[in-house]
All heavy atoms as an XYZ file, in Angstrom:
652
protein
N       8.862     -4.950     11.024
C       7.863     -5.489     10.129
C       7.304     -6.772     10.738
O       8.038     -7.616     11.228
C       8.498     -5.761      8.784
C       7.575     -6.381      7.789
S       8.209     -6.037      6.150
C       6.795     -6.364      5.218
N       6.000     -6.903     10.716
C       5.393     -8.086     11.313
C       5.206     -9.179     10.271
O       5.169     -8.930      9.076
C       4.046     -7.731     11.951
O       3.105     -7.404     10.968
N       5.103    -10.395     10.778
C       4.783    -11.527      9.917
C       3.629    -12.263     10.564
O       3.361    -12.108     11.755
C       5.989    -12.425      9.711
C       6.557    -13.014     10.987
C       7.794    -13.832     10.682
C       8.439    -14.284     11.966
N       9.625    -15.074     11.719
N       2.924    -13.032      9.788
C       1.789    -13.761     10.335
C       2.158    -15.224     10.542
O       2.960    -15.785      9.809
C       0.571    -13.632      9.421
O       0.869    -14.109      8.135
N       1.574    -15.789     11.567
C       1.792    -17.199     11.917
C       0.436    -17.801     12.263
O      -0.420    -17.133     12.826
C       2.678    -17.334     13.155
C       4.103    -16.919     12.963
C       4.875    -18.045     12.358
C       6.351    -17.733     12.379
N       7.149    -18.875     12.060
N       0.265    -19.083     11.956
C      -0.940    -19.792     12.359
C      -0.671    -20.500     13.674
O       0.368    -21.145     13.839
C      -1.349    -20.803     11.288
C      -1.860    -20.189      9.989
C      -2.073    -21.276      8.944
C      -3.143    -19.420     10.218
N      -1.605    -20.368     14.599
C      -1.504    -20.986     15.919
C      -2.788    -21.775     16.140
O      -3.872    -21.323     15.772
C      -1.353    -19.897     17.016
C      -1.354    -20.502     18.394
C      -0.093    -19.087     16.791
N      -2.673    -22.961     16.732
C      -3.856    -23.765     17.026
C      -4.381    -23.433     18.417
O      -3.648    -23.466     19.401
C      -3.538    -25.257     16.951
C      -3.409    -25.747     15.533
C      -2.180    -25.764     14.901
C      -4.530    -26.171     14.829
C      -2.064    -26.201     13.595
C      -4.417    -26.609     13.518
C      -3.187    -26.620     12.908
O      -3.077    -27.048     11.619
N      -5.675    -23.093     18.476
C      -6.360    -22.835     19.738
C      -7.679    -23.581     19.688
O      -8.494    -23.355     18.793
C      -6.622    -21.326     19.948
C      -7.429    -21.094     21.214
C      -5.318    -20.551     19.996
N      -7.870    -24.476     20.624
C      -9.093    -25.262     20.713
C      -9.437    -25.920     19.378
O     -10.572    -25.881     18.924
C     -10.253    -24.391     21.194
C     -10.085    -23.897     22.614
C     -11.322    -23.188     23.083
C     -11.163    -22.819     24.546
N     -12.388    -22.324     25.122
N      -8.439    -26.495     18.729
C      -8.665    -27.216     17.495
C      -8.854    -26.348     16.255
O      -9.143    -26.859     15.187
N      -8.717    -25.046     16.394
C      -8.860    -24.140     15.255
C      -7.565    -23.395     15.026
O      -6.832    -23.106     15.957
C      -9.954    -23.106     15.536
C     -11.322    -23.722     15.575
C     -12.397    -22.753     15.319
N     -12.146    -21.961     14.123
C     -12.956    -21.032     13.678
N     -14.046    -20.778     14.330
N     -12.692    -20.343     12.605
N      -7.325    -23.056     13.783
C      -6.169    -22.233     13.467
C      -6.581    -20.764     13.564
O      -7.634    -20.386     13.077
C      -5.689    -22.482     12.040
C      -4.979    -23.761     11.838
C      -4.461    -23.889     10.410
O      -4.995    -23.292      9.505
N      -3.433    -24.668     10.244
N      -5.750    -19.981     14.228
C      -5.969    -18.540     14.251
C      -4.724    -17.864     13.685
O      -3.620    -18.395     13.782
C      -6.300    -18.008     15.659
C      -5.126    -18.201     16.622
C      -7.569    -18.641     16.199
C      -5.292    -17.484     17.949
N      -4.921    -16.726     13.098
C      -3.827    -15.982     12.496
C      -3.320    -14.956     13.496
O      -4.074    -14.105     13.960
C      -4.310    -15.290     11.218
C      -3.227    -14.654     10.374
C      -2.267    -15.710      9.842
C      -3.867    -13.908      9.216
N      -2.048    -15.057     13.826
C      -1.410    -14.190     14.816
C      -0.306    -13.405     14.112
O       0.368    -13.928     13.236
C      -0.810    -15.052     15.955
C      -0.019    -14.215     16.923
C      -1.906    -15.818     16.680
N      -0.134    -12.159     14.485
C       0.926    -11.330     13.929
C       2.068    -11.252     14.934
O       1.836    -11.050     16.124
C       0.410     -9.924     13.614
C      -0.680     -9.950     12.594
C      -2.004     -9.855     12.974
C      -0.381    -10.107     11.257
C      -3.010     -9.890     12.034
C      -1.382    -10.154     10.309
C      -2.703    -10.045     10.698
N       3.288    -11.413     14.451
C       4.467    -11.428     15.314
C       5.483    -10.424     14.784
O       5.710    -10.351     13.576
C       5.122    -12.828     15.340
C       6.304    -12.859     16.298
C       4.120    -13.895     15.701
N       6.056     -9.652     15.692
C       7.149     -8.759     15.299
C       8.128     -8.619     16.450
O       7.806     -8.905     17.603
C       6.632     -7.389     14.835
C       5.910     -6.607     15.893
C       6.587     -5.710     16.700
C       4.547     -6.759     16.075
C       5.918     -4.979     17.675
C       3.869     -6.037     17.045
C       4.558     -5.136     17.847
N       9.321     -8.209     16.130
C      10.388     -8.038     17.127
C      10.427     -6.578     17.538
O      10.547     -5.699     16.702
C      11.735     -8.457     16.507
C      12.928     -8.280     17.426
C      13.165     -9.523     18.220
C      14.550     -9.582     18.807
N      14.734     -8.979     20.074
N      10.289     -6.324     18.829
C      10.471     -4.971     19.351
C      11.936     -4.844     19.765
O      12.752     -5.666     19.386
C       9.522     -4.710     20.522
O       9.882     -5.505     21.632
N      12.270     -3.841     20.543
C      13.662     -3.658     20.950
C      14.241     -4.899     21.635
O      15.294     -5.384     21.266
C      13.797     -2.455     21.879
C      13.582     -1.145     21.155
O      13.756     -1.111     19.915
O      13.233     -0.161     21.821
N      13.525     -5.403     22.649
C      14.032     -6.526     23.430
C      13.251     -7.820     23.226
O      13.804     -8.898     23.371
C      13.955     -6.193     24.925
C      15.085     -5.416     25.484
C      14.839     -5.259     26.971
C      16.108     -5.301     27.742
N      15.897     -5.136     29.169
N      11.974     -7.712     22.953
C      11.096     -8.871     22.974
C      10.399     -9.084     21.635
O      10.323     -8.183     20.806
C      10.020     -8.700     24.058
C      10.596     -8.584     25.433
C      10.767     -7.338     26.044
C      10.986     -9.710     26.129
C      11.311     -7.229     27.307
C      11.534     -9.617     27.401
C      11.687     -8.379     27.981
O      12.232     -8.280     29.228
N       9.847    -10.273     21.488
C       8.942    -10.563     20.383
C       7.528    -10.270     20.875
O       7.182    -10.584     22.016
C       9.042    -12.031     19.956
C      10.294    -12.324     19.177
C      11.478    -12.659     19.826
C      10.305    -12.250     17.793
C      12.628    -12.921     19.113
C      11.454    -12.515     17.062
C      12.606    -12.844     17.736
O      13.748    -13.103     17.021
N       6.724     -9.685     20.031
C       5.340     -9.366     20.359
C       4.449    -10.194     19.441
O       4.692    -10.265     18.233
C       5.053     -7.862     20.171
C       3.589     -7.552     20.449
C       5.959     -7.034     21.074
N       3.433    -10.818     20.006
C       2.451    -11.581     19.238
C       1.080    -10.967     19.487
O       0.700    -10.726     20.635
C       2.460    -13.046     19.661
N       0.345    -10.694     18.403
C      -0.969    -10.058     18.506
C      -2.038    -10.907     17.827
O      -1.799    -11.468     16.758
C      -0.966     -8.703     17.797
C      -0.022     -7.701     18.361
C      -0.074     -6.393     17.579
O      -0.057     -6.449     16.320
O      -0.135     -5.347     18.212
N      -3.205    -10.951     18.449
C      -4.409    -11.508     17.829
C      -5.433    -10.384     17.832
O      -6.181    -10.195     18.799
C      -4.912    -12.736     18.588
C      -6.094    -13.383     17.915
C      -5.986    -13.891     16.630
C      -7.311    -13.477     18.554
C      -7.069    -14.482     16.003
C      -8.401    -14.069     17.935
C      -8.270    -14.559     16.664
O      -9.347    -15.137     16.041
N      -5.447     -9.576     16.764
C      -6.249     -8.357     16.767
C      -7.757     -8.581     16.797
O      -8.490     -7.687     17.216
C      -5.824     -7.640     15.478
C      -5.288     -8.712     14.608
C      -4.694     -9.736     15.539
N      -8.238     -9.751     16.405
C      -9.679     -9.991     16.388
C     -10.279     -9.955     17.787
O     -11.453     -9.672     17.952
C      -9.993    -11.323     15.701
C      -9.582    -11.333     14.254
C      -8.452    -11.999     13.859
C     -10.316    -10.641     13.305
C      -8.053    -12.006     12.536
C      -9.919    -10.633     11.980
C      -8.783    -11.320     11.589
N      -9.458    -10.257     18.806
C      -9.915    -10.160     20.193
C      -9.131     -9.103     20.959
O      -9.220     -9.033     22.177
C      -9.789    -11.519     20.908
C     -10.693    -12.629     20.394
C     -10.430    -13.928     21.145
C     -12.159    -12.241     20.498
N      -8.353     -8.314     20.256
C      -7.551     -7.238     20.856
C      -6.620     -7.782     21.941
O      -6.564     -7.264     23.059
C      -8.466     -6.141     21.412
C      -7.717     -4.842     21.652
O      -6.694     -4.610     20.974
O      -8.156     -4.059     22.507
N      -5.878     -8.836     21.601
C      -4.960     -9.482     22.536
C      -3.545     -9.353     21.998
O      -3.290     -9.603     20.824
C      -5.319    -10.966     22.724
C      -6.668    -11.087     23.445
C      -4.227    -11.706     23.490
C      -7.181    -12.493     23.547
N      -2.623     -8.960     22.873
C      -1.208     -8.892     22.521
C      -0.390     -9.383     23.707
O      -0.744     -9.120     24.859
C      -0.800     -7.473     22.152
N       0.678    -10.124     23.419
C       1.570    -10.620     24.456
C       3.001    -10.471     23.962
O       3.229    -10.092     22.815
C       1.311    -12.103     24.778
O       1.596    -12.894     23.632
C      -0.117    -12.337     25.224
N       3.934    -10.793     24.833
C       5.335    -10.734     24.430
C       6.097    -11.905     25.014
O       5.617    -12.583     25.921
C       5.978     -9.422     24.883
C       6.075     -9.273     26.385
C       6.663     -7.940     26.776
O       6.677     -7.013     25.996
N       7.142     -7.835     27.992
N       7.293    -12.132     24.485
C       8.167    -13.183     24.982
C       9.592    -12.912     24.563
O       9.843    -12.128     23.641
N      10.522    -13.548     25.228
C      11.943    -13.361     24.887
C      12.292    -13.989     23.541
O      13.231    -13.570     22.887
C      12.831    -13.940     25.980
C      12.721    -13.175     27.280
C      13.776    -13.626     28.269
N      13.536    -13.057     29.575
C      13.916    -11.846     29.953
N      14.537    -11.076     29.105
N      13.654    -11.411     31.153
N      11.517    -15.014     23.145
C      11.700    -15.649     21.839
C      10.357    -15.591     21.106
O       9.301    -15.382     21.715
C      12.120    -17.121     21.975
O      11.051    -17.848     22.606
C      13.402    -17.268     22.784
N      10.404    -15.822     19.797
C       9.163    -15.854     19.017
C       8.259    -16.978     19.509
O       7.053    -16.806     19.656
C       9.499    -16.039     17.539
C       8.294    -16.011     16.642
C       8.652    -16.099     15.182
O       9.640    -15.462     14.752
O       7.943    -16.812     14.456
N       8.852    -18.133     19.786
C       8.076    -19.281     20.275
C       7.379    -18.957     21.600
O       6.213    -19.300     21.799
C       8.988    -20.492     20.436
C       8.257    -21.734     20.879
C       9.166    -22.946     21.013
O      10.340    -22.872     20.609
O       8.685    -23.958     21.529
N       8.084    -18.294     22.504
C       7.486    -17.922     23.781
C       6.331    -16.941     23.584
O       5.284    -17.068     24.214
C       8.547    -17.304     24.706
C       8.015    -16.964     26.080
C       9.069    -16.357     26.993
O      10.205    -16.094     26.541
O       8.747    -16.135     28.165
N       6.506    -15.967     22.701
C       5.439    -15.004     22.426
C       4.217    -15.704     21.843
O       3.075    -15.413     22.216
C       5.936    -13.910     21.487
N       4.440    -16.659     20.923
C       3.320    -17.394     20.333
C       2.612    -18.260     21.366
O       1.377    -18.339     21.383
C       3.815    -18.245     19.163
C       4.230    -17.461     17.924
C       4.950    -18.365     16.927
C       3.043    -16.780     17.279
N       3.366    -18.918     22.242
C       2.744    -19.703     23.314
C       1.947    -18.810     24.248
O       0.859    -19.171     24.696
C       3.800    -20.480     24.097
C       4.328    -21.668     23.337
O       3.652    -22.234     22.487
N       5.559    -22.049     23.618
N       2.470    -17.619     24.549
C       1.772    -16.689     25.430
C       0.471    -16.194     24.815
O      -0.552    -16.084     25.511
C       2.675    -15.501     25.776
C       3.816    -15.883     26.682
O       3.803    -16.941     27.310
N       4.824    -15.034     26.760
N       0.485    -15.884     23.519
C      -0.750    -15.404     22.891
C      -1.772    -16.529     22.798
O      -2.968    -16.312     22.974
C      -0.491    -14.726     21.525
C      -0.268    -15.715     20.410
C      -1.619    -13.770     21.169
N      -1.310    -17.745     22.553
C      -2.219    -18.899     22.534
C      -2.911    -19.051     23.886
O      -4.121    -19.199     23.968
C      -1.453    -20.170     22.175
C      -2.294    -21.411     22.211
C      -1.483    -22.650     21.915
C      -2.361    -23.869     22.095
N      -1.642    -25.115     21.865
N      -2.131    -18.989     24.943
C      -2.683    -19.109     26.295
C      -3.652    -17.955     26.591
O      -4.716    -18.166     27.167
C      -1.557    -19.128     27.316
C      -2.041    -19.292     28.734
C      -0.904    -19.307     29.756
O       0.276    -19.297     29.350
O      -1.210    -19.311     30.956
N      -3.295    -16.751     26.187
C      -4.161    -15.589     26.441
C      -5.493    -15.717     25.700
O      -6.552    -15.400     26.252
C      -3.446    -14.308     26.034
N      -5.456    -16.196     24.453
C      -6.695    -16.380     23.695
C      -7.547    -17.466     24.342
O      -8.761    -17.299     24.496
C      -6.385    -16.720     22.217
C      -7.640    -17.173     21.483
C      -5.771    -15.512     21.520
N      -6.925    -18.565     24.753
C      -7.672    -19.639     25.416
C      -8.335    -19.145     26.696
O      -9.509    -19.442     26.948
C      -6.752    -20.820     25.725
C      -6.341    -21.588     24.498
C      -5.305    -22.664     24.774
O      -4.640    -22.626     25.838
O      -5.145    -23.535     23.909
N      -7.624    -18.391     27.496
C      -8.194    -17.851     28.744
C      -9.330    -16.890     28.429
O     -10.396    -16.945     29.047
C      -7.098    -17.167     29.585
C      -6.145    -18.222     30.148
C      -7.705    -16.327     30.711
C      -4.889    -17.663     30.770
N      -9.113    -16.013     27.462
C     -10.145    -15.044     27.087
C     -11.420    -15.758     26.637
O     -12.516    -15.391     27.055
C      -9.629    -14.133     25.978
C     -10.584    -13.063     25.590
N     -10.661    -11.868     26.267
C     -11.517    -13.000     24.618
C     -11.593    -11.118     25.729
N     -12.117    -11.783     24.713
N     -11.269    -16.776     25.797
C     -12.437    -17.499     25.305
C     -13.132    -18.270     26.417
O     -14.354    -18.374     26.437
C     -12.038    -18.443     24.174
C     -11.600    -17.752     22.886
C     -11.078    -18.775     21.897
C     -12.731    -16.942     22.286
N     -12.344    -18.794     27.348
C     -12.933    -19.524     28.471
C     -13.738    -18.572     29.361
O     -14.841    -18.885     29.795
C     -11.826    -20.221     29.267
C     -12.337    -21.218     30.253
C     -11.252    -22.103     30.876
N      -9.989    -21.463     31.138
C      -8.835    -21.790     30.528
N      -8.805    -22.739     29.627
N      -7.725    -21.178     30.844
N     -13.218    -17.382     29.603
C     -13.905    -16.404     30.455
C     -15.118    -15.796     29.773
O     -16.079    -15.414     30.428
C     -12.935    -15.288     30.863
C     -11.775    -15.711     31.760
C     -10.830    -14.547     31.991
C     -12.286    -16.257     33.090
N     -15.063    -15.672     28.462
C     -16.139    -15.020     27.714
C     -16.859    -16.001     26.798
O     -17.396    -15.601     25.781
C     -15.555    -13.887     26.847
C     -14.773    -12.862     27.589
C     -15.700    -11.868     28.223
C     -14.894    -10.729     28.794
N     -15.700     -9.715     29.362
N     -16.899    -17.264     27.149
C     -17.383    -18.299     26.229
C     -18.801    -18.055     25.736
O     -19.142    -18.463     24.632
C     -17.274    -19.680     26.879
O     -18.086    -19.740     28.032
N     -19.647    -17.403     26.517
C     -21.012    -17.149     26.070
C     -21.093    -15.964     25.109
O     -22.036    -15.849     24.342
C     -21.925    -16.867     27.268
C     -22.103    -18.102     28.138
O     -21.911    -19.221     27.616
O     -22.424    -17.942     29.311
N     -20.112    -15.073     25.164
C     -20.175    -13.845     24.389
C     -19.315    -13.863     23.130
O     -19.690    -13.290     22.119
C     -19.705    -12.671     25.249
C     -20.489    -12.490     26.519
C     -19.810    -11.500     27.451
O     -19.054    -10.650     26.954
O     -20.046    -11.594     28.651
N     -18.142    -14.474     23.202
C     -17.163    -14.363     22.129
C     -17.131    -15.626     21.292
O     -17.099    -16.721     21.812
C     -15.748    -14.119     22.706
C     -15.728    -12.879     23.582
C     -14.702    -14.043     21.608
C     -15.969    -11.590     22.848
N     -17.132    -15.465     20.013
C     -16.966    -16.574     19.078
C     -15.807    -16.220     18.154
O     -15.539    -15.060     17.888
C     -18.233    -16.760     18.238
C     -19.488    -17.006     19.053
C     -19.568    -18.425     19.508
C     -20.900    -18.724     20.152
N     -20.878    -19.100     21.506
N     -15.143    -17.232     17.628
C     -14.114    -16.994     16.634
C     -14.771    -16.407     15.395
O     -15.904    -16.770     15.065
C     -13.429    -18.304     16.235
C     -12.352    -18.744     17.161
C     -12.485    -19.889     17.913
C     -11.175    -18.023     17.266
C     -11.484    -20.318     18.753
C     -10.160    -18.437     18.104
C     -10.316    -19.588     18.850
N     -14.063    -15.558     14.679
C     -14.594    -15.095     13.396
C     -14.792    -16.289     12.464
O     -14.045    -17.262     12.537
C     -13.488    -14.173     12.853
C     -12.626    -13.860     14.017
C     -12.780    -14.976     14.995
N     -15.813    -16.223     11.605
C     -16.063    -17.338     10.691
C     -14.916    -17.519      9.723
O     -14.585    -18.616      9.339
C     -17.367    -17.121      9.944
C     -18.556    -17.283     10.852
C     -19.839    -17.293     10.103
C     -20.945    -17.465     11.133
N     -22.170    -17.852     10.597
N     -14.322    -16.440      9.302
C     -13.153    -16.555      8.442
C     -12.188    -15.439      8.775
O     -12.592    -14.361      9.195
C     -13.540    -16.491      6.968
O     -13.990    -15.201      6.655
N     -10.944    -15.742      8.622
C      -9.901    -14.756      8.834
C      -9.136    -14.631      7.541
O      -8.575    -15.604      7.062
C      -8.968    -15.182      9.965
C      -9.652    -15.266     11.299
C      -8.718    -15.766     12.382
O      -7.533    -15.992     12.110
O      -9.197    -15.948     13.503
N      -9.160    -13.470      6.967
C      -8.447    -13.235      5.723
C      -7.609    -11.985      5.898
O      -8.110    -10.958      6.336
C      -9.428    -13.047      4.566
C      -8.745    -12.718      3.282
N      -8.085    -13.668      2.539
C      -8.597    -11.560      2.629
C      -7.574    -13.098      1.486
N      -7.872    -11.805      1.501
N      -6.364    -12.111      5.583
C      -5.468    -10.973      5.714
C      -4.958    -10.619      4.334
O      -4.516    -11.479      3.582
C      -4.287    -11.313      6.639
C      -3.320    -10.164      6.704
C      -4.805    -11.672      8.019
N      -5.032     -9.350      4.008
C      -4.509     -8.870      2.739
C      -3.436     -7.828      3.026
O      -3.595     -6.982      3.896
C      -5.625     -8.265      1.901
N      -2.359     -7.905      2.282
C      -1.301     -6.908      2.416
C      -1.599     -5.756      1.481
O      -2.019     -5.959      0.350
C       0.051     -7.502      2.038
O       0.396     -8.519      2.940
N      -1.395     -4.553      1.979
C      -1.544     -3.382      1.134
C      -0.308     -2.528      1.291
O       0.398     -2.592      2.299
C      -2.800     -2.554      1.485
C      -2.742     -2.049      2.938
C      -4.063     -3.354      1.247
C      -3.806     -1.056      3.273
N      -0.022     -1.749      0.302
C       1.119     -0.860      0.357
C       0.604      0.572      0.399
O      -0.290      0.940     -0.367
C       1.999     -1.046     -0.885
C       3.281     -0.253     -0.837
C       4.174     -0.565     -2.021
O       4.236     -1.728     -2.435
O       4.794      0.381     -2.524
N       1.151      1.351      1.322
C       0.739      2.739      1.469
C       1.956      3.612      1.247
O       2.997      3.404      1.861
C       0.170      3.007      2.876
C      -1.050      2.122      3.111
C      -0.161      4.475      3.049
C      -1.590      2.179      4.515
N       1.841      4.571      0.362
C       2.924      5.523      0.113
C       2.571      6.842      0.765
O       1.517      7.414      0.484
C       3.128      5.722     -1.388
C       3.635      4.461     -2.054
O       4.544      3.836     -1.536
N       3.061      4.100     -3.180
N       3.419      7.311      1.622
C       3.207      8.590      2.297
C       4.197      9.607      1.762
O       5.393      9.340      1.672
C       3.397      8.439      3.818
C       2.464      7.452      4.496
C       2.830      7.318      5.961
C       1.020      7.903      4.363
N       3.699     10.755      1.430
C       4.580     11.824      0.972
C       4.803     12.783      2.123
O       3.869     13.166      2.814
C       3.959     12.551     -0.214
C       3.853     11.680     -1.432
C       3.271     12.434     -2.591
C       3.149     11.511     -3.788
N       2.557     12.181     -4.935
N       6.058     13.169      2.316
C       6.397     14.056      3.425
C       5.947     15.471      3.153
O       5.734     15.931      2.108
C       7.898     14.033      3.666
C-alpha cells in the first residue's frame, strides 16, 4: 500500500507516492511519470526529488508544475 509524502522541489511542494517493494522503497511522481527507488524511504524520496529537478531543468521550456495537485482516495470492490 502506498502513502503520499510532500517533497520540496524548487521551492514548491509536490506530492509523491511511496511504497515498499520486496527489497526497496519506490517513490513516484506520476504527474511527470517519474519513479525511483532507494534502500530507505528517505533515499527514495531524495532520488525522486533529484529526478524531478533534472527533468524540469532539461524540459524547462515545455514542462510546468500542475497548478494544483489533489489526491482523493477511492475504494474499489472487485468480485471474483
